[in-house]
C-alpha positions in Angstrom: 3.9 20.6 20.0 4.6 20.3 16.3 5.7 16.7 16.7 2.2 15.9 17.9 0.7 17.2 14.6 3.3 15.8 12.5 2.8 12.4 14.3 -1.0 12.7 13.9 -0.7 13.5 10.3 1.7 10.8 9.8 -1.0 7.9 11.5 -4.1 9.7 9.7 -2.0 9.0 6.4 -1.1 5.7 7.4 -4.6 4.7 7.9 -5.8 6.4 4.7 -3.3 4.8 2.7 -5.2 1.2 3.5 -8.0 2.2 1.6 -6.1 3.5 -1.6 -5.0 1.6 -4.6 -1.3 0.4 -4.2 -0.7 -1.2 -7.5 -2.4 -1.1 -10.7 -2.1 -2.6 -14.4 -3.5 -1.9 -17.8 -3.7 -4.3 -20.6 -4.9 -4.0 -23.9 -4.7 -5.8 -27.4 -2.9 -4.1 -30.4 -6.0 -3.0 -31.9 -7.7 -2.2 -28.5 -10.3 -4.9 -29.0 -9.6 -6.1 -25.8 -9.0 -4.1 -22.6 -8.2 -5.0 -18.8 -7.7 -3.0 -15.8 -6.7 -4.5 -12.6 -6.2 -2.3 -9.2 -4.6 -4.0 -6.2 -5.4 -2.5 -2.8 -3.9 -4.0 0.3 -7.6 -5.8 1.2 -9.0 -6.2 -2.3 -8.3 -6.5 -6.2 -10.7 -4.7 -8.5 -10.9 -6.0 -12.2 -12.3 -4.5 -15.4 -12.6 -6.6 -18.3 -14.1 -5.6 -21.3 -16.1 -2.9 -19.2 -17.2 -5.3 -16.5 -16.1 -4.3 -13.1 -16.0 -6.5 -10.3 -14.1 -6.2 -6.8 -13.3 -9.3 -4.7 -11.3 -9.5 -1.4 -7.8 -10.6 -1.8 -5.9 -12.2 0.9 -2.3 -13.1 0.0 0.4 -13.2 1.8 2.2 -9.9 1.1 -1.1 -7.9 0.8 -2.2 -9.4 4.3 1.2 -8.3 5.8 1.4 -5.1 4.7 -2.2 -4.2 5.8 -1.1 -5.4 9.3 2.0 -3.4 9.2 0.4 -0.2 7.9 -2.5 -0.4 10.4 0.0 -1.0 12.9 1.9 2.0 12.2 -1.0 4.4 11.9 -2.1 3.0 15.6 1.4 3.7 16.7 1.6 7.1 15.3 -1.7 8.3 16.6 -0.8 6.8 19.9 2.4 8.0 20.0 1.0 11.6 19.4 -1.2 11.6 22.2 1.3 11.0 25.1 4.4 12.8 25.9 7.4 11.0 27.3 10.7 10.2 26.6 10.2 7.1 24.4 8.1 8.8 21.8 11.1 9.3 19.4 11.6 5.7 19.5 8.2 5.0 18.7 8.2 6.9 15.5 11.3 5.7 14.5 9.5 2.1 14.9 6.7 3.3 13.0 9.1 4.4 10.1 10.9 1.1 10.0 7.4 -0.7 9.9 6.3 1.5 7.1 9.3 0.7 5.0 9.2 -2.9 5.7 5.3 -2.9 4.6 6.4 -1.2 1.5 9.3 -3.7 1.0 7.0 -6.4 1.5 4.3 -5.7 -0.6 7.0 -4.7 -3.5 8.8 -8.1 -3.2 5.4 -10.0 -2.8 4.0 -8.5 -5.8 7.3 -8.7 -7.9 7.4 -12.7 -6.9 3.6 -13.4 -7.5 2.1 -14.6 -10.5 0.6 -11.0 -10.7 4.1 -10.0 -11.6 4.9 -8.0 -14.9 7.9 -10.4 -15.7 5.3 -13.2 -16.2 2.5 -11.3 -17.3 -0.4 -13.3 -17.0 -4.1 -11.8 -17.4 -5.5 -15.6 -17.3 -4.2 -15.9 -13.8 -5.3 -12.6 -12.4 -8.9 -13.4 -14.0 -8.9 -16.8 -12.7 -9.1 -15.1 -9.1 -12.4 -13.9 -9.6 -15.3 -16.4 -9.7 -15.7 -18.2 -13.2 -17.6 -16.5 -15.5 -17.4 -13.0 -13.8 -16.4 -11.0 -16.8 -17.8 -13.2 -19.5 -14.2 -14.3 -20.9 -12.3 -17.3 -19.2 -8.6 -17.3 -18.4 -7.7 -19.4 -21.4 -9.6 -17.0 -23.6 -7.8 -14.1 -22.2 -4.4 -15.9 -23.0 -5.4 -16.2 -26.7 -4.5 -12.5 -27.1 -1.1 -10.9 -27.1 -1.5 -7.8 -24.5 0.5 -4.4 -24.3 0.3 -3.2 -20.8 1.4 -0.3 -18.4 1.5 -0.5 -14.7 1.7 2.0 -12.0 2.4 2.2 -8.5 -0.5 3.5 -6.5 -1.3 6.5 -4.5 -1.7 4.3 -1.4 2.0 3.1 -1.7 3.3 6.9 -2.4 1.1 7.7 0.9 3.0 4.9 2.9 6.5 6.5 1.7 5.0 9.8 3.1 4.2 8.1 6.3 7.9 7.1 6.6 9.0 10.6 6.0 6.8 12.1 8.3 7.4 9.5 11.2 11.2 10.1 10.7 10.5 13.9 10.9 8.5 13.4 13.7 11.2 11.2 15.6 13.7 14.1 14.8 11.4 17.1 15.8 10.2 15.5 19.2 13.9 14.4 20.1 14.6 18.0 19.9 11.5 19.1 21.6 12.4 16.7 24.5 16.0 17.8 24.6 14.8 21.5 25.1 12.4 20.4 27.9 15.0 18.5 29.8 17.4 21.7 29.3 14.9 23.7 31.0 14.3 21.4 33.7 18.0 21.0 34.5 
């Protein structure tokens, strides 16, 4: 019975993580005359440049892949929690693996993209939005030198929680299944 609750919690957490930020970066000039903030979700990019905030749907391979993998994980966890048979532990192990793959794909894709910190390019990020959105062109943004800080978002950490919950659920459901089989024997 506990495994059903863990499984449902894992599934709901996976679905909630889809709507929360997975990555954010703040940029500012030395005298803070120019500031930028970009927040990446699995389905959109929100940018705040010079106090103007805009949101756009962002479809890049690593976001789309992580979105599909996390959605699949959520569905598997909830569906597996509703049934009781001997394959349930394996479904939770699969959902754990899918979550870890989603996190890896997102991290690898982000690190190798033009959004990456190693090649920090605010002009590239601004150019993803329609021209004139922020009143600052990509070329103008590149005239300044920026300090920056980045953070992994709550959605990414929730995905890690899903992986852990899925693994715990697989272990608990395997033990529960073994106890039921021992009682029936």
